[in-house]
N, C-alpha and C positions, 0 to 999 in steps of 0.2 A: 504494500500500500504506500502510495506517495503522499508525503505530508503536504498539506495545503500551504501555499505561500501567499503572502500579501506583498504587493509592490507599491512603494510610496516614493514621492518626490520630496526631498529634503532641501529647503532653501537655507543657505548659509549666510550669516551676517557676522560682521566684526571679527572677533578672534577665531570663530569657527571657519569663516571664509579664509582668513589668513593661514590657518593651519592646513587646510585642504587645497588652497590655491584655486578654487573654483567657486562659483556662486550657487551651484546646486548639485545634488547627487540623486541618482535613482537607485534605491536599495530594495532588496527582498529580505523578508523575515518570515519565520514560521507564523501561521495563523495564531492569534491570541497575544502577539507581542504588544507590549505597552510602549508609550512614549518614553518612559524612563529607561526601558531596555534599549531603545534606539539610541538614546543619549549615552548610555553605558558603552554601547558598541563604538560610537564615535570617539569617546574618551579612551577606550582601549586601543584604538588605532592611532590616536594622537594624545599620549599621556600628558603633554603640556597643557591640555585643556582641563585637567582635573581641578584646578583652582577655581574654575568657573561653574562647576557642577551645582553647588548649592544656591547660586544666584541666577541661574538660567531659568527663564520662563519658557513655556511651550505654547505653540498655537497649532491647531489643526483646522485646515479649511477656513482660515481667517477668523477663528474663534480661539480665545485663550482657553486652555484646557489644563486639567490636573495631570500629573506625571503617570497616574495609573490608567489613563485613557487607552483603550485598546485600538490599535491601528487597523484600518480597513484598506483594501486595495483601492488605489486611486487617490488616497489622501495626500494633501500637500501639507507637510510639516515644516514649521519654522522653529528654530532654536533662537531665543532672544536673550543674549547676554546683556548685563547692564551697560548702558552707553553713557558716556559723558561728552561734554563739549558744548559749544554754544555759538 
């Protein structure tokens, strides 16, 4: 039996964009994956992002969501680190 996968687009901003060098990623995860687990994967791939884990907010399909939100195929996910400037 093949495990069902969800495919999402991840929009990258600020430190996440700097770490990956691109503005978006298309990733696949097992069905039932949460936004938190997506963030964990990005941090595992780029450990320098660890310091942003506790202050990053999440959005799915232009709505702020909690970290335990389950991803669906076609979702557009944004990771929003704190931003400063003016």
